[in-house]
N, C-alpha and C positions, 0 to 999 in steps of 0.2 A: 375531439373534445374529451372523451373519457380518458384517453391517455394523458392529456395535459392535466386533467383534474387529479389523476392518480399520482403524478410525479410532482405536483406543486405543493409547496409548504410555505408557511409564513416566516419572513425574516423580521424578528421583533426588534423594534427600536425604542419607541416611547411607551409601549405596553397598553395603550388605551383603546385601540381599535380592534385588537385580536381577542377572540373569545378564549379564555383559559381552558374551558372544557369542550368547546364545540369546534375549534379550528385545529388543523394539524400543524402546530407551531414548533413542536420538538423535532419532528422529521416528517417526511411526506406521507407516512402511513399510520401514525399514532394519533388518535383522537382520545383524549383523556376520559371523556364521558363513558367510553366503552369499558373502562376498567374501574369504575366507581364501586366501592365496597359498601357505601351507605347512600341513602336517598338524600338529595339536596333540594332546597326550595327552588322555585322557578327563577327567583332573583339571583341566587348563587350560581345556578347552572348557566345563566347567561352573562355572568360577570367576566370582566376583562382580565388579562394577565396581570395588570397593575394591581388588581385587588387581592392578589395572592402573594404579595411581597410585603416586607416590613419596612419601617422607616429607616432601619440601619442598612438597607440595600441588600437584604438576603431573602431567600424564599421563606414563606411562612410555614416552617416545618411543624409548628405546634398544631396547626389546623390540618396540614396535608398528611401527616403520619398515619392517621386513622382512616383516611379516605381512599388511599391507593396502595397497591401491593409494592413490596420493596423494589422489585425490578423496574417498575415505572418511576418510583421515587429516585432511583439511580439515574434514569434518563433526565429527569428534571434537574438533579444536582449537577449533571454534566452540561447544562445549558446556562448561559450567563443571564443574570438578572439585568434587564434592560436599563439604559441610562435615560433619565428624563431630559428632554430637549435634544435627543440625538437623531431626530428625524421621524418620519411617519413609518408605521409598519408597512411592509410590502411583500409581494410574492417573490419566491425564489425557486430555483430548480432543486428540489429536495434530494435527488439521488446523486448529486455531485457534491463533493466536499466543499468546493468553493462557492456553491450556490448558483453557478452559471450554467446555462443551457448548453448541451453539446449533442450533436447528431448521433454520435456513437452511443451515448447512454440512452437516448430516445429509441434508437434501433434495437438495442439489447432489451429494453423494457417491452417493446412491441413484439419481439420474438425471443423470449427469454431462453427457451430450450435451444434454439438455433445459435444464440449468442454464446451459450456455454460450450456447445459442441465446437463452434468455430474457434473459441479461445483455446480449447484443448488441442485442436489440430495445429493452430499457429504455434503454440508453445512447443509441441513435439517437433515441428520442423525447425523452429528457431534454435533449439538446443542440440539439433543433430550436428555431429562433428564431421564436416566434410566440405567440399568446394561449394561456393555460392551458386554456381550454375546448376548443381544437382539439387540444392535446396529449393531453387526456383522450380525445377522439374517436379520435385515431390509435391510442391504446392499445387501444381497443375494436375498431378495424379489424384490428389485427395479431393479436388473439385471437379473431377471428370472433364477436364479441358483438353485432353489429347485427341487428335484427329484420327480416331480409329476408323475401320471400315464401316462400323455401325453409324458413326457420326457423319462420315462422308456420304453414305447412302441417304441420310436424312437431308443433306444439302444438295442432293442430285449430282454429286461428283462421281458416283459409281453406282452400278446396278446390283453389285454383289456385296452384301454386308457381312459375309462369313469370313472366318479365319482360313487362310490358304493351307494350313497344316491339319486342320481338324474338320474338314468337310462341312457338315451342316450346323456347326456351332458359330453363333454370332461373335464377331471380333469386338469385344469391349476392352476397356482398360484393365479390368480385373482378369479377363481371359488371357490377355497378352502377358501380364506380369505374374499370374498365379496358376491358371488352369490349362494353358496350352500344352500339348504333348511335348513340344520342343522345350518348353520352360521347365517341365517337371524334372528332366534329367539334370538341368543346371542347378536347381535348388537341392536336389539329392546329392550332387557332387560336393556342394559347399555346406552340407549338413543342415540345410534349412527345410528338408523335405517334409518333416512332420508338421512344422508350423505352416508350411505352404498349403498343405492339404487339410488342415484342421477345419472341419465343417462347422464347429461351434463358434468360430470367429468370423464376423462379417468383414468385408474388405477393408474398411477404414480402420477398424480395431486391429486387424492383422498388420496393416501398414504402420500404425503408430506404436504398437507394442514392439515390433521389430526395430523401428528407428530408435526407440528409447533404450534398447538393449545395450548396456555399456560395453560388453565384450565384442558384439558383432554388428552393432548398429550402423557403423560406417560402411562395412562390407555390404550390408543389405541395400543401402541406398545406391551404392555403385553398381550392384547387380541389376537393380531395377533400371537404372540409367542405360546400362549396356544392352539389356533386353530390348528396350525401346529403340535404341540406336540401330541395332542390327535389324529389327523389324522394318524400320524406315529404309534402310539400305536395300533390303530385299524387295520391298514394295515399290520404291521409287527409282532405284538404280539397277534393279535386276540382279544384284549380287546374291550369292548363296553361301551360307555358312553351315559347316557340319557342327554337331553338338560339341565335339572336342575342340574345334576351332574357336567356337564361342567361349568355351571355358578358358582357353589360353588367352583370349582377348581380355576377358574379365580379370584374370590373374595379373596381366600386365597393367590394367587400370588400377588394381589394388596398390601396386608398387608406386605408380606415378602419384596417385592421390594421397597415399599415406605419407609420402615425402612432402607433399604440399601442405598437409595438415601439420606435420611436424615442424616445418619451416615457419608456418604462420604462428605456431605456439611459441617458437623461439623468439620471433619478432615481438610477440606479446610480452615475453619475459623481459626483453630489453626495455620495452616501454615502461613496464611497471617496476623495474628494479632500481629506479632513481630515488632510493630512500636511504635514510641513515637512522641509526639507533640513538635515541636521546634518553636522558634521565629526566623524568617529569616529577615535580613536587609542588605543593601549594606555596604561594607567596603572599605575604600580608600586604595590605594597602599602604600607601604613603601616610606619614603622620598628618593628622587633620582630616583624613578621609575615612569613610566607612565602606566596607566591602559587603555587598549583597551576593551571597551564593545561593543559587536556586536550581532545582531539578524537578523533573517529572518522572512518574512511574506508571507503567501499564502492565496489567496481568491478563494474558491471553485466556487463561483458564475460565475466568468469569467476566472478562471484558471490563474490568474495573480500572479506574484511573485515580491517581493521587498526585500530590505535589508537596514540596516542602522546601525550606530554606532557612538561612540564618544571616544575622548581621554581625560583623566582626571589625574590631578596630585594628590599629597598626601593630598592637602587641599580640594580636591573635585572640583577644578576649571576646567571647560571645556576648553581645548585648541584647539579642532577641533571637528567638527560634519559633518556627511555626510549621504546621502541617495541615494539609487540606485533603478531605475525602471528596473527590469530584464525581463520584458515581460512575456513570458510563459515558465516556467521551474518548477522543483520540489522544495519542501521546503528544501531538503538537499542541493541542489545547491545554493539556496538563502542563507542559513546559511554559507556555505563555501565562497561564493562570498563576503558577508559582512565582513568576517574575513580577506580575502585577500586584499580587498580595504582598510581596516583599517590599515593593516600592511604596505601597500605602503605609506599611508599618514604619519604614524609614522616614517618611514625611511626618507622620504623627509624632515620632520621637524627636523631631527637630533637626535631623541631619540634613545638611545642605551640600555636602560633597560626597557623592555615592558612586562607587565603582561596582557595576553589575557584571557578574561572571556567570555565564551559562555554557553548558556543554552541548547545546543544540544549535547548529548553524541555521536551521529553519526558523527557530524562535528569534534568534538574533536579527535575522533579515526582516521578519515581520515587525519587530519592535522598532526598527529603524525606518520603516515605510509608513506612509499615510494610511490611516484606517479606512476600510471600505465595508459598509454595512451590507453589501451584497454577498460578502464572504461569510462562511460559517465562523470565522475568527474575527469578524468585523467589529463586534462590540468590545471584545478584549483588546483589539488593536486601538479602538477609540479610547478606551479607558487608559491604556498605556500612553497614548498621545496626550491626553489631558494631564496625566501625571508628569510626563516629561516636559510639558510646556510651562510648568510652574517655575518660580524663581529659585532655582537651584542648579547645580552642575551634576549631570549624570553621564557617566561613560559606560557604554555597553560593549562588553568584550566576549569573544568566544574563547573558552578554555577547554583543555582536554579533560575527559572524565576522571583521569587519575588525580586531577587537582580539585575534584568536587565530591570527595567521598562523604563528607559530613552532610552535605545537602542531599546526596543520594540516600543516606540512612534516614533522614527526616521524611523524604518523599515516600519511602517504603513504609514508614510508620503510619502515614496518612490512611492507608488501606484499612487499618483497624479502628479508626475513629468514626464518629458520627459525621453525617454529611455537613459540609461547610468548612470554614477555616478556624483553626485553633492555635492560640499562642501557647507555647510550651515552656516548661521549666528549663532554664539554661544550665542548670546543675544536674540534669539527668545523667547518671553514671555512663550510660551507653553513648550519649552525645559527647561527654567529656573524653571518652576513649578516642573518638575521632578527632576532637580538637587537639588532644595531646599528640596524636599520630601526625597531624599537620604541623604542629609546633616543632616537632623533631626534624622537620623537613625531610621526612622519609621519601625516598625517590623510588619511582617505578619506571621500568624500561618501556619504551614505546618506539615503534618504527614510524618515522615521520617522512611523508612525501615532500621532497624538496625540488 
């Protein structure tokens, strides 16, 4: 139960049952009461989320600005104001972006340190450039899954757990690949001797550091594979290898496996070379239609998100422009929020034929699908669904970012504004620059997958 409680958050729908200050509704770990900068009355402290919104459907920034630090206000700004009548508030799995429970995230939460270590090991092996059979072998090595004499003795398969070359030393995975007398000469020959004997590196660190080495990582994995293979042939088949014979065998494996890696890379080039270069430029909508261009922006430095967009007629004239400071949220939410705000403005201005152009495939897909309040994007999807169900014609299209420069400019501007959505001056000189840039049908080159 403590694990479930730690990972559970509230998915806000109608705002009336979740406590604004006392429930973790922003994410699974943030309770706003812990960040209060002023004392509240008992009544205010037990108030619901609904009581901290305005009639215009925004957060009540006038009251909130003095109560919470700016980093917490940014989290609130990145969360949608719930829609009346959109269903009851309910629990969600707060550590997954879609709000759905997964065994993987639960396991990582239960053993956070182990999860991080496992992730580093897996990434190191996955990125290693070599045959898949050796990748699988290296995974077994990092998890101590090889049947060494020590492991065989544990299972009653032998009475001797020692290395046959090193007298009274137990035969472990690390001993075979790193410490054995016969192994030392091999590493020395291939110029790995110093790293092999470095006492400051534990075994797993030594493995991963060498596998990640861009110049010698492939050789390292092949040497480990050959050392284990010759050990098995000696132990199981009675074969014997001199040090020089083992070195020659490893060198032959280098040649075979390097060719295999090169050939697979060439195959990859063939698969990805099916592209052609095209010139991309902005195109106006048909006469009688309005084009909504929207974009999102995300700054990794402070994890802030913004969105912006504009409405244009068939002559390229800008009839409305807007930008939003969305506080702290994902880029996908920013892309969706920009589109939803643009649709609201288009409806309010009386446009009934709207062409929506976005450069995010993810946002386009979500807008075309049915909203799901279990998702972190559920309320935005529901707002979009409600807007799109009205009596008008709206076409949603994906465009390349080269066609979306004006919207990109407005989205970047949103970072410098106060939280919320702001309609802007359509005659702003910087905006006019991008409008003229599009009007000239300035083309940019792009490689298109065909």
